[in-house]
C-alpha positions as CSV (number, residue, x, y, z in Angstrom):
1,M,83.5,93.1,11.3
2,A,81.0,92.1,13.9
3,S,82.2,91.2,17.4
4,S,83.3,87.6,18.2
5,A,80.3,87.4,20.5
6,D,78.2,87.3,17.3
7,P,77.0,83.6,16.8
8,W,77.6,83.7,13.1
9,V,81.2,84.9,13.5
10,R,81.8,82.3,16.2
11,E,80.4,79.5,14.0
12,H,82.4,80.7,11.0
13,G,85.6,80.6,13.1
14,E,84.9,77.0,14.1
15,A,84.2,76.1,10.5
16,A,87.4,77.8,9.3
17,R,89.4,75.9,11.9
18,L,87.8,72.7,10.8
19,A,88.7,73.4,7.2
20,D,92.3,74.1,8.2
21,D,92.3,70.8,10.1
22,V,91.0,69.0,7.0
23,A,93.6,70.6,4.8
24,S,96.4,69.5,7.2
25,M,95.0,66.0,7.2
26,V,94.9,65.9,3.4
27,T,98.5,66.9,3.4
28,D,99.4,64.2,5.9
29,R,97.5,61.7,3.8
30,A,99.8,62.3,0.9
31,A,102.7,60.9,3.0
32,L,100.9,57.6,3.6
33,P,100.9,54.6,1.3
34,Q,98.1,54.5,-1.3
35,S,96.4,51.6,0.4
36,G,96.4,49.8,3.7
37,L,94.6,50.1,7.0
38,E,96.2,53.3,8.2
39,A,95.5,55.0,4.9
40,M,91.9,53.9,5.0
41,R,91.5,55.1,8.6
42,H,93.0,58.4,7.7
43,T,90.8,58.8,4.6
44,S,87.7,57.9,6.7
45,A,88.6,60.5,9.3
46,I,89.1,63.1,6.5
47,C,85.7,62.2,5.1
48,S,84.0,62.5,8.5
49,K,85.4,65.9,9.0
50,I,84.4,67.0,5.5
51,T,80.8,65.9,6.3
52,I,80.9,67.9,9.5
53,L,82.2,70.9,7.6
54,G,79.3,70.6,5.2
55,T,76.9,70.7,8.1
56,R,78.5,73.8,9.5
57,L,78.3,75.5,6.1
58,D,74.6,74.7,6.0
59,T,74.2,76.2,9.5
60,L,76.1,79.3,8.5
61,E,74.0,79.7,5.3
62,G,70.8,79.3,7.4
63,M,72.0,81.8,10.0
64,L,72.6,84.4,7.2
65,A,69.2,83.8,5.7
66,R,67.5,84.3,9.0
67,L,69.2,87.5,9.9
68,P,66.6,90.2,10.8
69,P,66.5,93.0,8.3
70,K,69.0,95.8,9.1
71,S,70.7,93.8,11.8
72,I,74.0,94.2,9.9
73,T,75.0,96.5,7.1
74,D,74.9,95.4,3.4
75,K,78.7,95.6,3.4
76,E,78.9,93.2,6.3
77,L,76.3,90.9,4.7
78,H,78.4,90.7,1.5
79,K,81.5,90.2,3.5
80,R,79.9,87.2,5.3
81,R,78.7,85.8,2.0
82,D,82.2,86.0,0.6
83,M,83.6,84.3,3.7
84,L,81.0,81.6,3.4
85,N,81.8,81.1,-0.3
86,C,85.5,80.8,0.5
87,L,84.8,78.0,2.9
88,A,82.3,76.4,0.5
89,Y,85.0,76.3,-2.2
90,K,87.4,74.6,0.2
91,Y,84.6,72.1,1.1
92,I,84.1,71.3,-2.6
93,S,87.8,70.9,-3.2
94,F,88.1,68.6,-0.2
95,G,85.3,66.4,-1.5
96,R,87.4,64.9,-4.2
97,H,89.4,63.1,-1.5
98,C,86.2,61.2,-0.5
99,L,84.7,60.6,-3.9
100,P,86.7,57.5,-4.8
101,R,85.8,56.0,-1.4
102,I,82.1,56.7,-1.9
103,L,82.1,55.4,-5.4
104,S,83.8,52.2,-4.4
105,Q,81.3,51.6,-1.6
106,N,78.4,52.1,-4.0
107,S,79.8,50.2,-6.9
108,D,77.4,47.3,-6.4
109,S,74.4,49.5,-5.5
110,S,71.4,49.8,-7.7
111,M,72.2,53.5,-8.2
112,T,75.2,52.8,-10.3
113,S,73.6,49.9,-12.2
114,H,70.7,52.0,-13.7
115,R,71.0,52.9,-17.3
116,V,69.8,56.4,-18.3
117,D,68.2,56.7,-21.7
118,R,68.6,60.0,-23.4
């Protein structure tokens, strides 16, 4: 793999640590009551970190897309895409912890009140 001085590798390492932190927070959240101020704060912190993780994933994807041709081998490029996909999968699985919160905040919005005719 490329050296740790490589910006993409460094960014991936930070994103992976953030994903691990989110996973730990999700585990901790399971020990809290279903509702209450502490649970809401913890869920809010999880959702904030998930948002930051999404931004980091976008950055990583952009960095891969802007790599100069032949700057890394095809094998390394595929490895990085696999690493990015692994983090993206975690990001998607973490999102389910924020979806109920987002839906409840938007329950009175016009987005949820529109009827779609098919």
